[in-house]
N, C-alpha and C positions, 0 to 999 in steps of 0.2 A: 504493500500500500504506500509505503514511504520510500524515498530515494535512498540509495546506498550511502550518500553523504550523511544522511540523518542516522541511519542504523550503525554505520561504521563509527561515527563519533560517540554516540551514546552507549553502544555496546563495547566499543574499544577492545577488539580482539576476541570477543565472544560472538558466536552465531546464535540466531534465535533458538535453534534446537538445543543450545547449551543451557537455556533458562528453564527454571521450574514452570510448570503449566498452571499452577494454582496461585491466584493472587494472594499476596501476603506472605509468600515464600520467596526467599532470596538465594541466589547463587553468590557465594563469597569469593571475592578476588582480593588477594593481599598483594600490594604493590609498593615497593620501597621508594618508587619515584614520584609518588603523589605529593603535590605541594602541601604545605602546612594548612592552608585554608581549606583544603579538600582531603584532609587526612582521614576523614570518614564521610562517605556519601551514601545516600539511599535512593535508588531509582526504582520507582514502581511503574512498570509499563502497563498501559491500559489493557485490561482484560486478561492479563497473564501474570506470571511471576516476575521478579525483578532482580536487581543486582545490588549488593553491598560491597563497596570498595573501601579498603582500609590500609593504612601503613602497617608494617609489622608490629610497631609499638602499640598502636591502637587495637589491632587484632588480638594481640596477646592479652591486653587489658580486658577485652570483651570475650575472650575465649573463642574467637573465630578462627576457622581453619580454611586455608586456601583450597578452593574446589569443592568444599562442602556446601550444604544448604542450611539455612537458619529461618525459623518462623518469626513473624513480626513480634509476637508476644515475647519470645525468648530474647530477641534483639533489644526490645525496649527494657526488659528486666536487666539485661547485662549492662546497658547504658546507664540505667539508674544506679546500679551498684557501683559502677566505675566512675560516676560523676561526669559522664560525657553527654552533653546536651546538643541537640540539633537546633538549627537556626529557624526552622519553619519552612515547610515545603512550598514550592512553586508549581503551578501548572506549567507543563511544557507542551506547546502547540506547534504543529508543523502543517504545511500544505501537503495533501496527498500527492504522490508523484504525477498522477494524471492531471490534477489541477495545476500543479507547478508547470508542467509542459504546455498547458493551454494558456498560460499568462501571456499577455501582449502589453508592451509598453504603451501607455495612453498617449494620444496625440497631445502636443503642447497646447496648453490652454491657460486662461487667465485665472481659473478658479482652483485647480489642483495641479501643482507643478513642483519640480525640483527647486529647492532653495539653494542659494549661493551666498557668498559674502556680501553681495550687493543688497541682500535682504536683511542686513544687520539691524536697521532701524525698525523694520516691521517685526522682526523676531524679538527685539528688546521690548517693544510695546506689548507683544503677545505674552512674554514672560512676566512683565509687570502686572498684567491683568489676570494671570493665572493664580489660583490658590497655591500657597507655598508648599503645602504637603503634597498636593497633586503633582506639582512641578518636580519635586524631589523624587517621588515614586516613579513617575514616568521616565525620568532621566532622558529628556529630549534636549539635544544641544545642537546649535547651528554649526559647530566645527566637527561634528561627527562625520563618518565616512560617507553617509548618504542621508539627505534630509529632504522631506517632501512636505508641502504645506497646502492647506485649503484656505481660500480667501472668499470673503463676502463683501458686498458693497457697503461702504461706510460713508459718513458725512465728509470725510477728507480723502476719499478714494478707497481702493480695495484694502480690506483689513484682514490680517492673518488671524484665523480663529481655531485652526487645527494644525498641529505639527506632529510629524512622525520622523524618527531618526533611527539609524542602524549603524552598527560597527561590527567588523569581523569578530567572531566569538572564539576566544582561546586558540588563535592561530589556525582556525579552520575556515572553510568556505560557508559556514553558517553565519548569518547576519542577525545579531541580537537586536530586537526591535522594541522601541518604546513609542507611545502615542499619547497625545493629550489634546482634548478639545475644551475650549473655554465653556464654563458651565451653562451660560445662557444660549449656547449654540448646540448643545447636545440633543440627541434624539432626532436629528435631521439627516442622518446617514453620512455626515462628513467624515467621521472617524473611519467608517468602513471604506469609503472611497479613497481616503488618504493612505490607509494601510495597504489596500489593494494596489494602488499606484506605486507605493514604495516597494512592495513585493515584486512587482513587474520590473522595476528599474534594477533592483538587486539581482534578480535572475538574469537580466540582460548583461550584468557585469560579472556573471559567473558565480554568483552567490545564491544561497537559499535562505529565505527568512525564517527566523526562529522567534516565536512569540511566547514570552513568559509573563506570568502574573501570579499574585498571591491567591491562595485557594478561596479566600473569602471575598475577593474582589469580583462581585457578580457582574458589574457593568463591564469590566475588562474581559471577563469570560464570554459575555454575550457579544461583545465586539469581535473577539477572535472568531467565534463561530459565524457571525454575520459576514466576516471577510473571507470565509471559506476554510479557515484553519480547523484542524481536527486534533483532539487530545492524543498525544503520543505517550506521555508519562507524567508523573509527578516526581519532583527531584528535591532532595533536601541535603544539606551539608552541615558539618559541625559548626556550632556557634562560634563566632569570632572570639578570640581570647579577651578582647577589651570590652565585651558586652557583659 
């Protein structure tokens, strides 16, 4: 259903046949090369089993054995006993391979288009009008690898009201995507159109969009689905040391 770029990244050396078939059961991978920020991660694939990755030190603390399987309840109990907390899972959405192949770059227009440094004033006004928490969570920046915006007519000319940006994820061809629409312009399909346009431009540049959001962000989940994205997994990592 998904491209090899997606499965190769998230499974990282495993084949789908290597995974347990029961949700809530994980294949254990012990990897000494994991960075500190991902010394423990939990990937729950949609509709099937998942993968737990850990450094040798964390695996030893949790009693995990490379190549073995572990149930979610046992993993949770081991983490509690060892004092290893997770940060909080994100939804991971991707476009199905067929939908990705069907993407076409939209024709240039005045309402939804790629943003450049020439749009700095419009983006600054957009950022100033956005709720601070929403802006932080969306992580949309004009200097990202790819930025697309949607404009509406304003008293002083076109006004940027939706922005989506992406950057290559962890050295892969996946493009991690964020999107934000100003509150008064939500519910009009602007977010969906902007994300679709960004996905098409990313694909034209040889990348594939990755859409992540927190599990309880119902509006972001709805936007992902409206833009054609499908749940691939949920993904959690160890809580940062400074939290």
